[in-house]
Every structure is written in C-alpha cells, then in structure tokens.
LUMTOR-292975 format. One record per residue (C-alpha): x, y, z. Coordinates in nm, 2 decimals. Each point is the difference from the previous one (the first is absolute). Layout:
<torros>
       u       v       w
       X       Y       Z
...
</torros>
This chain:
<torros>
       u       v       w
    0.67   -3.01    3.22
   -0.08    0.25   -0.26
    0.26   -0.12   -0.22
   -0.14   -0.35    0.01
   -0.35    0.12   -0.05
    0.08    0.19   -0.32
    0.23   -0.26   -0.16
   -0.29   -0.26    0.02
   -0.21    0.21   -0.22
    0.23    0.16   -0.24
    0.04   -0.17   -0.34
    0.29    0.18   -0.17
    0.32   -0.17    0.09
    0.20    0.35    0.01
   -0.24    0.14    0.26
    0.03   -0.32    0.19
    0.38    0.05    0.01
   -0.06    0.36    0.08
   -0.18   -0.07    0.32
    0.21   -0.29    0.14
    0.27    0.08    0.27
    0.30    0.17   -0.14
    0.24   -0.12    0.25
    0.07   -0.37    0.11
   -0.02    0.01    0.38
   -0.19    0.25    0.24
    0.32   -0.02    0.22
    0.24    0.10   -0.30
   -0.10    0.35   -0.08
    0.29    0.07   -0.22
   -0.06   -0.30   -0.25
   -0.21    0.21   -0.23
   -0.08   -0.18   -0.33
    0.04    0.30   -0.23
   -0.12   -0.16   -0.32
   -0.33   -0.08    0.17
   -0.02    0.34    0.17
    0.06    0.18   -0.34
   -0.26   -0.22   -0.16
   -0.26    0.07    0.26
    0.06    0.38   -0.03
    0.00    0.00   -0.38
   -0.30   -0.23   -0.01
   -0.17    0.19    0.27
    0.07    0.33   -0.18
   -0.13   -0.12   -0.32
   -0.31   -0.12    0.14
   -0.04    0.33    0.19
    0.05    0.20   -0.33
   -0.22   -0.22   -0.20
   -0.27    0.03    0.27
    0.02    0.36    0.01
   -0.04    0.01   -0.38
   -0.30   -0.25    0.01
   -0.17    0.22    0.25
    0.05    0.30   -0.20
   -0.12   -0.16   -0.32
   -0.32   -0.09    0.19
   -0.07    0.33    0.16
    0.07    0.17   -0.34
   -0.26   -0.23   -0.18
   -0.25    0.03    0.31
    0.03    0.37   -0.03
   -0.03   -0.02   -0.38
   -0.06    0.33   -0.20
   -0.08    0.18    0.34
    0.37    0.06    0.05
    0.02    0.15   -0.35
   -0.29    0.21    0.07
    0.12    0.11    0.33
    0.34    0.12   -0.14
   -0.16    0.15   -0.33
   -0.23    0.21    0.24
    0.30    0.16    0.17
   -0.04    0.39    0.06
    0.23    0.26    0.13
   -0.12   -0.05    0.36
    0.34   -0.12    0.16
   -0.16   -0.21    0.28
   -0.24   -0.18   -0.22
    0.32   -0.07   -0.22
    0.18   -0.15    0.31
   -0.31   -0.21    0.12
   -0.03   -0.14   -0.36
    0.38   -0.07    0.00
   -0.02   -0.18    0.32
   -0.31   -0.21   -0.10
    0.15   -0.11   -0.35
    0.34   -0.07    0.16
   -0.19   -0.24    0.27
   -0.16   -0.18   -0.28
    0.31   -0.05   -0.23
    0.22   -0.04    0.28
    0.29    0.21   -0.14
    0.08    0.38    0.02
    0.23   -0.06   -0.30
   -0.28   -0.14   -0.20
   -0.22    0.30    0.08
    0.27    0.24   -0.10
    0.06   -0.18   -0.32
   -0.39    0.02   -0.05
    0.03    0.37    0.05
    0.29    0.03   -0.25
   -0.21   -0.19   -0.26
   -0.31    0.22    0.07
    0.20    0.33   -0.05
    0.15   -0.14   -0.31
   -0.33   -0.07   -0.12
   -0.11    0.34    0.08
   -0.29   -0.14    0.23
    0.12    0.20    0.32
    0.25    0.30    0.04
    0.34   -0.02    0.20
   -0.13    0.23    0.29
   -0.31   -0.25    0.05
    0.25   -0.28    0.05
    0.20    0.15    0.29
   -0.29   -0.06    0.25
   -0.04   -0.36   -0.12
    0.39   -0.08    0.04
   -0.05    0.11    0.36
   -0.29   -0.21    0.04
    0.16   -0.31   -0.17
    0.28    0.02    0.27
   -0.27   -0.03    0.27
   -0.18   -0.29   -0.18
    0.33   -0.22   -0.02
    0.01    0.00    0.38
   -0.30   -0.20    0.01
    0.18   -0.31   -0.10
    0.28    0.05    0.27
   -0.30    0.05    0.26
   -0.15   -0.34   -0.12
    0.31   -0.18    0.01
    0.09    0.11    0.34
   -0.30   -0.17    0.13
    0.09   -0.36    0.10
   -0.26   -0.17   -0.21
    0.24   -0.27   -0.17
   -0.16   -0.27    0.20
   -0.32    0.06   -0.20
    0.19    0.00   -0.35
   -0.12   -0.34   -0.10
   -0.35    0.07    0.09
    0.02    0.31   -0.21
    0.16   -0.20   -0.30
   -0.29   -0.25    0.05
   -0.28    0.25    0.01
    0.14    0.19   -0.30
    0.07   -0.30   -0.21
   -0.36   -0.13    0.07
   -0.14    0.35   -0.10
    0.21    0.01   -0.32
   -0.09   -0.34   -0.11
   -0.37   -0.06    0.11
   -0.15    0.35   -0.02
   -0.24    0.08   -0.29
    0.04    0.37    0.02
    0.30    0.20   -0.13
   -0.01    0.22    0.27
    0.02   -0.28    0.27
    0.29   -0.17   -0.20
    0.20    0.32   -0.01
   -0.06    0.06    0.38
    0.11   -0.37    0.05
    0.30    0.06   -0.21
    0.10    0.29    0.24
   -0.06   -0.21    0.30
    0.22   -0.28   -0.17
    0.28    0.24   -0.05
   -0.03    0.13    0.35
    0.04   -0.35    0.13
    0.30   -0.06   -0.21
    0.15    0.32    0.11
   -0.01   -0.10    0.35
    0.10   -0.33   -0.06
    0.32    0.11   -0.18
    0.04    0.21    0.32
   -0.01   -0.31    0.20
    0.26   -0.19   -0.21
    0.23    0.30    0.04
   -0.04    0.02    0.35
    0.07   -0.35    0.06
    0.28    0.01   -0.23
    0.15    0.28    0.22
   -0.04   -0.17    0.34
    0.35   -0.14    0.01
    0.13    0.33   -0.03
   -0.12    0.12    0.32
    0.30   -0.13    0.16
    0.27    0.04   -0.26
    0.18    0.28    0.12
    0.18    0.12   -0.32
   -0.33    0.05   -0.16
   -0.14    0.19    0.32
    0.30    0.23   -0.01
   -0.05    0.08   -0.35
   -0.34    0.10    0.05
    0.10    0.23    0.29
    0.22    0.17   -0.25
   -0.32    0.11   -0.18
   -0.10    0.23    0.29
    0.25    0.23   -0.17
   -0.24    0.22   -0.20
    0.19    0.05   -0.31
    0.07   -0.37   -0.04
   -0.36   -0.08    0.09
   -0.11    0.24   -0.25
    0.23   -0.11   -0.28
   -0.09   -0.37    0.06
   -0.36    0.07   -0.01
    0.02    0.21   -0.32
    0.21   -0.26   -0.20
   -0.21   -0.31    0.12
   -0.33    0.17   -0.08
    0.12    0.12   -0.34
    0.11   -0.35   -0.07
   -0.33   -0.17    0.08
   -0.20    0.31   -0.11
   -0.26   -0.04    0.28
    0.03    0.20    0.32
   -0.29   -0.20    0.14
    0.20   -0.31   -0.04
    0.33    0.14    0.15
   -0.22    0.11    0.31
   -0.12   -0.35    0.02
    0.35   -0.13    0.03
    0.09    0.27    0.27
   -0.31   -0.11    0.18
    0.09   -0.37   -0.02
    0.35    0.07    0.14
   -0.17    0.19    0.27
   -0.23   -0.27    0.09
    0.30   -0.23    0.06
    0.15    0.26    0.24
    0.30    0.08   -0.22
   -0.08    0.36   -0.08
   -0.03    0.29    0.23
   -0.23    0.31   -0.08
    0.29    0.21   -0.04
    0.13   -0.22   -0.28
   -0.34   -0.04   -0.17
   -0.09    0.36   -0.02
    0.31    0.08   -0.25
   -0.08   -0.30   -0.18
   -0.37    0.10   -0.05
    0.13    0.35   -0.10
    0.22   -0.18   -0.26
   -0.31   -0.19   -0.13
   -0.18    0.33   -0.06
    0.28    0.14   -0.21
    0.07   -0.32   -0.18
   -0.36   -0.04   -0.12
    0.05    0.32   -0.20
    0.23   -0.20   -0.24
   -0.31   -0.17   -0.18
   -0.16    0.33   -0.06
    0.31    0.15   -0.14
    0.06   -0.28   -0.24
   -0.37    0.03   -0.12
    0.06    0.36   -0.08
    0.28   -0.06   -0.24
   -0.10    0.08   -0.36
   -0.32    0.19    0.12
   -0.10    0.33   -0.02
    0.12    0.28    0.22
   -0.31    0.00    0.22
    0.03   -0.36    0.07
    0.36    0.04    0.10
   -0.11    0.28    0.24
   -0.24   -0.26    0.17
    0.31   -0.24    0.06
    0.22    0.29    0.12
   -0.28    0.12    0.25
   -0.02   -0.36    0.14
    0.41    0.01    0.04
   -0.02    0.35    0.16
   -0.26   -0.08    0.24
    0.17   -0.31    0.13
    0.34    0.14    0.02
   -0.13    0.32    0.17
   -0.20   -0.21    0.25
    0.29   -0.21    0.07
    0.22    0.31    0.07
   -0.24    0.13    0.24
   -0.02   -0.32    0.21
    0.34   -0.16   -0.03
    0.18    0.23    0.24
   -0.23   -0.07    0.30
   -0.04   -0.38   -0.04
    0.05   -0.04    0.38
   -0.27    0.23    0.10
   -0.22   -0.14   -0.28
    0.06   -0.34    0.13
   -0.11    0.10    0.36
   -0.31    0.16   -0.15
   -0.09   -0.33   -0.17
    0.05   -0.21    0.30
   -0.24    0.24    0.21
   -0.26   -0.05   -0.24
    0.05   -0.40   -0.07
   -0.12   -0.30    0.22
    0.24   -0.12    0.26
    0.08   -0.35    0.08
    0.07   -0.18    0.34
    0.25   -0.21   -0.16
    0.39    0.05    0.08
    0.30   -0.01   -0.21
   -0.01   -0.11   -0.38
   -0.36   -0.10    0.05
   -0.11    0.35    0.10
    0.18    0.13   -0.30
   -0.18   -0.26   -0.23
   -0.33    0.09    0.16
    0.04    0.38   -0.03
    0.21    0.10   -0.28
   -0.21   -0.12   -0.28
   -0.29    0.22    0.09
    0.24    0.27    0.07
    0.15    0.01   -0.35
   -0.35   -0.01   -0.16
   -0.11    0.30    0.22
    0.33    0.18   -0.11
   -0.07   -0.06   -0.37
   -0.36    0.13    0.04
    0.06    0.30    0.19
    0.32    0.09   -0.22
   -0.21    0.01   -0.29
   -0.32    0.16    0.15
    0.23    0.27    0.14
    0.15    0.05   -0.34
   -0.35    0.05   -0.17
   -0.11    0.25    0.29
    0.33    0.19   -0.05
    0.02    0.01   -0.36
   -0.36    0.04   -0.11
   -0.04    0.35    0.07
    0.31    0.08   -0.20
   -0.08   -0.23   -0.33
   -0.02    0.33   -0.22
    0.34    0.11    0.12
    0.14   -0.33   -0.06
   -0.16    0.01   -0.35
    0.16    0.32   -0.09
    0.33   -0.13    0.11
   -0.02   -0.31   -0.22
   -0.14    0.23   -0.29
    0.32    0.18    0.03
    0.20   -0.32   -0.03
   -0.20   -0.13   -0.28
   -0.16    0.32   -0.16
   -0.23   -0.01   -0.27
    0.16    0.01   -0.37
   -0.16    0.04   -0.32
   -0.04   -0.33   -0.18
   -0.02   -0.02   -0.37
   -0.22   -0.32   -0.06
    0.15   -0.18   -0.29
   -0.16   -0.11   -0.31
    0.13   -0.36    0.07
   -0.24   -0.24    0.15
    0.04   -0.04    0.38
   -0.17   -0.16    0.32
   -0.09    0.26    0.24
   -0.19   -0.19    0.29
    0.07   -0.38   -0.02
    0.23   -0.13    0.27
    0.08   -0.36    0.05
    0.09    0.04    0.38
   -0.38    0.05    0.04
   -0.11   -0.31   -0.14
    0.02   -0.18    0.34
   -0.30    0.24    0.11
   -0.26   -0.07   -0.28
   -0.23    0.28    0.11
    0.28    0.26   -0.05
    0.14   -0.16   -0.31
   -0.35    0.02   -0.17
   -0.03    0.35    0.09
    0.32    0.08   -0.18
   -0.11   -0.20   -0.31
   -0.31    0.20   -0.01
    0.20    0.33    0.02
    0.20   -0.12   -0.29
   -0.31   -0.09   -0.17
   -0.13    0.35    0.06
    0.32    0.14   -0.17
   -0.07   -0.22   -0.30
   -0.36    0.13   -0.03
    0.15    0.37    0.00
    0.23   -0.10   -0.28
   -0.29   -0.15   -0.21
   -0.22    0.31    0.07
    0.26    0.22   -0.15
    0.03   -0.23   -0.30
   -0.39    0.02   -0.06
   -0.02    0.37    0.05
    0.27    0.07   -0.27
   -0.10   -0.26   -0.26
   -0.28    0.22   -0.16
    0.21    0.30   -0.06
    0.20   -0.10   -0.32
   -0.33   -0.10   -0.16
   -0.11    0.38    0.04
    0.31    0.16   -0.16
    0.29   -0.09   -0.23
    0.22    0.21    0.19
    0.30   -0.16    0.18
   -0.08   -0.02    0.38
    0.21   -0.05    0.29
   -0.07   -0.19    0.33
   -0.12    0.23    0.28
    0.21   -0.16    0.27
    0.30   -0.09   -0.20
    0.05    0.29   -0.26
    0.31   -0.17   -0.15
   -0.25   -0.28   -0.12
   -0.27    0.03   -0.28
   -0.34   -0.08    0.13
    0.01   -0.33   -0.18
    0.34   -0.08    0.14
   -0.15    0.08    0.34
   -0.27   -0.24   -0.05
    0.24   -0.26   -0.11
    0.22    0.05    0.30
   -0.30   -0.04    0.24
   -0.09   -0.34   -0.18
    0.35   -0.12    0.08
   -0.06    0.11    0.36
   -0.33   -0.19    0.01
    0.16   -0.31   -0.13
    0.30    0.04    0.25
   -0.25    0.04    0.29
   -0.25   -0.28   -0.10
    0.30   -0.25    0.01
    0.14    0.12    0.33
   -0.32    0.06    0.19
   -0.14   -0.35   -0.11
    0.33   -0.16    0.10
   -0.03    0.18    0.34
   -0.36   -0.12    0.04
    0.11   -0.35   -0.07
    0.27    0.01    0.28
   -0.29    0.16    0.24
   -0.22   -0.29   -0.12
    0.25   -0.27    0.14
   -0.04    0.15    0.36
   -0.25   -0.14    0.24
   -0.30    0.23   -0.08
   -0.35    0.02    0.10
   -0.27   -0.08   -0.25
   -0.07    0.39   -0.06
    0.37    0.05   -0.05
    0.00   -0.27   -0.27
   -0.28    0.15   -0.17
    0.14    0.33    0.02
    0.32   -0.11   -0.14
   -0.15   -0.16   -0.31
   -0.23    0.29   -0.04
    0.30    0.23   -0.02
    0.16   -0.22   -0.27
   -0.31    0.02   -0.21
   -0.01    0.37    0.03
    0.37    0.04   -0.09
   -0.04   -0.22   -0.32
   -0.30    0.20   -0.09
    0.17    0.34    0.04
    0.30   -0.14   -0.22
   -0.25   -0.11   -0.26
   -0.18    0.33   -0.04
    0.36    0.15   -0.02
    0.06   -0.25   -0.30
   -0.32    0.13   -0.16
    0.13    0.36    0.00
    0.35   -0.08   -0.12
   -0.04   -0.30   -0.24
   -0.36    0.12   -0.14
   -0.05    0.36    0.02
    0.35    0.14   -0.06
    0.01   -0.17   -0.36
   -0.31    0.18   -0.07
    0.17    0.35    0.04
    0.21   -0.07   -0.30
   -0.29   -0.11   -0.22
   -0.20    0.30    0.12
    0.32    0.25   -0.11
    0.00   -0.17   -0.33
   -0.36    0.07   -0.07
    0.05    0.38    0.01
   -0.37    0.02    0.09
   -0.15    0.09    0.34
   -0.29   -0.17    0.17
   -0.34    0.17   -0.05
   -0.09    0.26    0.27
   -0.27   -0.24    0.15
    0.24   -0.31   -0.01
    0.28    0.20    0.17
   -0.26    0.12    0.26
   -0.10   -0.36    0.04
    0.35   -0.14    0.05
    0.06    0.28    0.26
   -0.29   -0.06    0.20
    0.05   -0.38    0.00
    0.38    0.02    0.07
   -0.09    0.23    0.30
   -0.25   -0.24    0.13
    0.25   -0.30   -0.02
    0.26    0.23    0.18
   -0.25    0.03    0.27
   -0.04   -0.35    0.04
    0.37   -0.03    0.05
   -0.01    0.27    0.27
   -0.29   -0.16    0.16
    0.16   -0.34    0.02
    0.33    0.16    0.13
   -0.21    0.16    0.28
   -0.20   -0.34    0.05
    0.33   -0.21    0.02
    0.18    0.25    0.26
   -0.26   -0.13    0.25
   -0.13   -0.29   -0.16
   -0.34    0.15    0.02
   -0.27   -0.24   -0.11
   -0.25    0.30   -0.02
    0.22    0.19   -0.24
    0.07   -0.31   -0.21
   -0.38   -0.06   -0.04
   -0.04    0.36   -0.12
    0.27   -0.08   -0.26
   -0.18   -0.32   -0.13
   -0.32    0.23   -0.03
    0.21    0.25   -0.22
    0.14   -0.27   -0.21
   -0.33   -0.11   -0.12
   -0.13    0.35   -0.05
    0.32    0.10   -0.20
   -0.04   -0.34   -0.22
   -0.35    0.13   -0.10
    0.15    0.35   -0.08
    0.25   -0.16   -0.22
   -0.27   -0.18   -0.19
   -0.18    0.32   -0.04
    0.32    0.18   -0.14
    0.06   -0.31   -0.23
   -0.35    0.04   -0.15
    0.05    0.38   -0.05
    0.34   -0.06   -0.18
   -0.16   -0.24   -0.21
   -0.29    0.24   -0.08
    0.27    0.25   -0.12
    0.16   -0.26   -0.23
   -0.34   -0.06   -0.15
   -0.05    0.38   -0.06
    0.34   -0.05   -0.17
    0.18    0.26    0.21
    0.35    0.02   -0.14
    0.20    0.04    0.33
   -0.20   -0.30    0.14
    0.08   -0.22   -0.30
    0.37    0.08    0.00
    0.03   -0.06    0.38
   -0.25   -0.28    0.04
    0.26   -0.27    0.07
    0.22    0.19    0.26
   -0.31    0.14    0.16
   -0.18   -0.33    0.06
    0.32   -0.16    0.11
    0.07    0.28    0.26
   -0.36   -0.02    0.13
    0.03   -0.38    0.01
    0.32    0.02    0.20
   -0.13    0.24    0.25
   -0.30   -0.22    0.04
    0.25   -0.29    0.09
    0.18    0.22    0.27
   -0.36    0.08    0.14
   -0.06   -0.37    0.02
    0.33   -0.06    0.16
   -0.07    0.26    0.26
   -0.32   -0.19    0.07
    0.19   -0.31    0.05
    0.25    0.17    0.24
   -0.32    0.14    0.18
   -0.11   -0.34    0.03
    0.31   -0.14    0.17
    0.01    0.31    0.23
   -0.38   -0.07    0.10
    0.09   -0.37    0.07
    0.29    0.08    0.23
   -0.15    0.31    0.16
   -0.33   -0.17    0.09
    0.18   -0.24    0.22
    0.26    0.23    0.16
</torros>
C-alpha cells in the first residue's frame, strides 16, 4: 500500500522505478529483478546523500557565523572543546568535515594542535546524532518534510526561515532516500545467498574491514551508518554483524581528514593523526568483547513483541544506533583525561622542526577543501590577508631608511638581501597573494552565502586590492626616489627630516591600527582610524606649508631636496588615505557582524 501511495506522488521516473516491486510475483521470491533492485539502491543512496548534504548546507547557513565564532573561541578546556566538537558536527553532519575544519584552523594558526583533541572526541559524538535520527522510523513522514521544507524555502521572506526550510527539505530527502533503499532491499529478505553473506559479517575482522573500506570510499560514516540501519530494518542484519561494521565506519571516516592533511603544516598533520589514533585505539578496546557489548546494548534498547525476522527488523536498527553512540561517548570519556598524553605521543611522531621560511611567495592559509564551508573559508582568507598586511607593514617601516643615509643597508629579516631588494621581494609577494586571495574569494562567492557573507567576501576583495595598491606606491613610486636622492649628495634640512620621520611614524601607526581592527573586524577601531586619517591629512598640510616657507627663506637643503621631499610626503599621504579606505570597509563589514 505504501508503495502505491508513494508512486502516485513522485515526479521523477527513476524514483518511481526505485519504489516499484522488484520481483514479479509475490509467490516467486527467487525471481529478483536485479537491474531494478540496483537502480532502487543507487537512486535511494544518491537521494540519501543529497539530502544529507542539503540538510548540512541549510544548518550551516542557519548557524551562519555563529559556528565560526564558536570554533574561534575555543579554549584549553577539554570538556568545552568536546561539547563544541559535538555541536558543530551535529550541524554539519560529518565528523570528517569537522576534522578537516580543524586541520585548516591549525594550518591557519587560529588554534593550536592540543586544543583540537577535545574537539575531535566531541566530533565523534556529534556524528552519532545522524544514526539516532535515522533509526527512528519516520520515513512515512518523509514526503511531508519535503513539502514543508520546500514551502519554507520558496515562500519564506526571511533568510533564516529559508535556511531552516532547506535543512528540513534535506532531512525529508534523506529519509525518502532511505525509504527507496529499504523498498529496494525487500526481495532480499528471502534470498538465502545474500542472507548467508551478511551472516559472514558477524566475523569481527571481516565486518571491520568491509566497514572501513566502504566508508573510506563514500567518505561519510553517517551515510554508511544509514545503509547499515536500512539493512537492519529489513531484518537482514544482526547486532553482532552491525557492530563491526559501525567500528569500521569509525575508522574509515579518518581517511578524509588524512587526505586533507596532505601538503599541510606539521601541526595540521598531527590533527589528522590524532583522529586516526583515537578511532583505532577505541576499536581495539571494544572489538575483543563484541558479544558482551552486544548484550549490554540489548539490555538498554527497546524490545519488540514481534517474532522471527520481524523482531530482528524492529529491534536491531535502534540497537545499532545505540551501539554507535555508546561506542563514541565511551571513547570520549576514556580518552579525554589523557589528551595531553596523546599529544606528547603525536609530538614525538611529528616533532617540531625549524622551518626556514623562503623568500619565494607562498600561500599559508588558503585551503580549497574548506570552500564548501563558507564561514571557515572566509576565516582562512582573512588569515591570509592578515599575513598580507604584515608584509606591507614591513615594507612601509623600511622604506624611509635609505633616504636618511647613503650607506648600503641590508634587510633585517633576510640579511642576504639589501633593504631595497627586500622591499621589492615583498611587493612580489603582495602581487602573488592579491591574485590568489581574490581568486579564492571568488570561489567562495560561488557558494550559497548569506547576505552578510556576500558583503564580507566583496569587502575582503576591496581590502586586498587596496593593500596591493599601497604596495605599488612603495615599490613603483618611492623606491625610484631613493636613486634620485643619492645623486643629490645633499641631505634634507633638519626640520624636513624630522617632519618626514614624524609623518612616516604616524602613517605606520595607521597600518598597525587597521591590522588590529581587521583581525576582529572591529568597527570602533575602524572609526578611530578614520578620525586619525583626517587629523594626519591636516598635519601633512601644515608640514607642506612649513617646507614652502623654508623654500621662501631660500634654505639650500630645502631647495635641493624640494621635489623628493614633496613626493615622499604626498605618497605617505596617499597611504594614509588608503588606510582610511580600508578602515571604511572594515567598519562596513564589522558593523553588521
């Protein structure tokens, strides 16, 4: 009856096929139509995975930057870290994705490796929420959830309501996909070769291997847990067979984090390794007493009055979900007090090494794998931009030194380079970063973003372009003046030198201020920069008048250095104006955060 009810309401032909009877006659249980069965399984699995992704996207957008703030506010308190990990994983529906985020955060130096250990354990708890939801038999309401979610997505005027609707729609699609898989598997209830094959999975090693490989292939322990529960709902899987599969799913989900750590810093690799060690260690603790563990799970799970395969179908799904939850909660309770011990072991495997940062341009924070989580990707872009500001700040601090002395000066950080070579090298870095960061922000812009995130992405693009422009001012306009000054063989007047020094220091302070304001997108600090910009513009005008008065008094040094003096002051004034422009953008973004 349910098959007829569903087929009347489904539009897509492949879904209709998937829910049609898969064998020709009820009396002929062996005449399985394998093509339709496979089509129903693949179609249902595709819809299940798409629904999970849709639900995750809706929840992430609904949480917005709160998820970013929660992760960035992590402390060394392991319990808080565990709760944060569970909450974030519950939202994004993937412990692998949470671990990938942690890898990226460590790579971006937003948090330390030790801080991630509690979060990893919490993430393992968060991922069991999906299995618990799946184990509840709410598939009959799947179409209602799809209808409600679709209506909220289309007709709601508020973004927050649309995002919640998107999550409900994904939730409905997830359960509808389960319904298709469940219906597709119905003929297998009496197909003895398949039943015998599943009984073999009661061998812990074989079940563990199958669970690990399959989860690694689809890169989602939640999806594989769903498949296990669907098999259990058909009475095809015992608890003793389901537990090793769940254990394997927990190990297989580490593959994604391992792949994410390739090519990253040593600290990021430590995060991935910690995830693997926690999972393997937990499985080794449990796998040798699966029968006793299964008895424990049965004692705390609901009991059905059904008999035979129907009893198995009624009880086992909830039992497997409970086993998944208890395994991961126990793992956290056992390992949480020993996170520092684990950290020391991992630090011995991946010890700190002295890294000589190269002169060549490089990306330190951007990670394409994070783009599907816009809040995280934007954070990484901000970290890269902060590095860009640091590079420009060093350029600005150094640029006035050659005008004070004709002696050959060397770069403070790279003594193998002259001071001018160091400035030019950093300008190349700014050009390199400008191109890469803007391209990265464009990729983020192609994701589904909230209105605030759209504004933030375009605001960051403006800031990047402004920083690159002030870098050009130093490299293309100020450096050529150094050669002009050395040809003159004449120094600035004492008053002129003092004025240049004072104004240069004030402009450097502006850069330091907008660096500080940018790190937190602080609108109050940005407003302070704008006030200083106006004040410094007035000061530059005063210094200009003083210099012209010295010319009128026919001061020889002022006459000789007039052109260079005025150009330096004008270029510093331009940098001050750019600082104000950046502050305006920070104020615009920060005031709506």
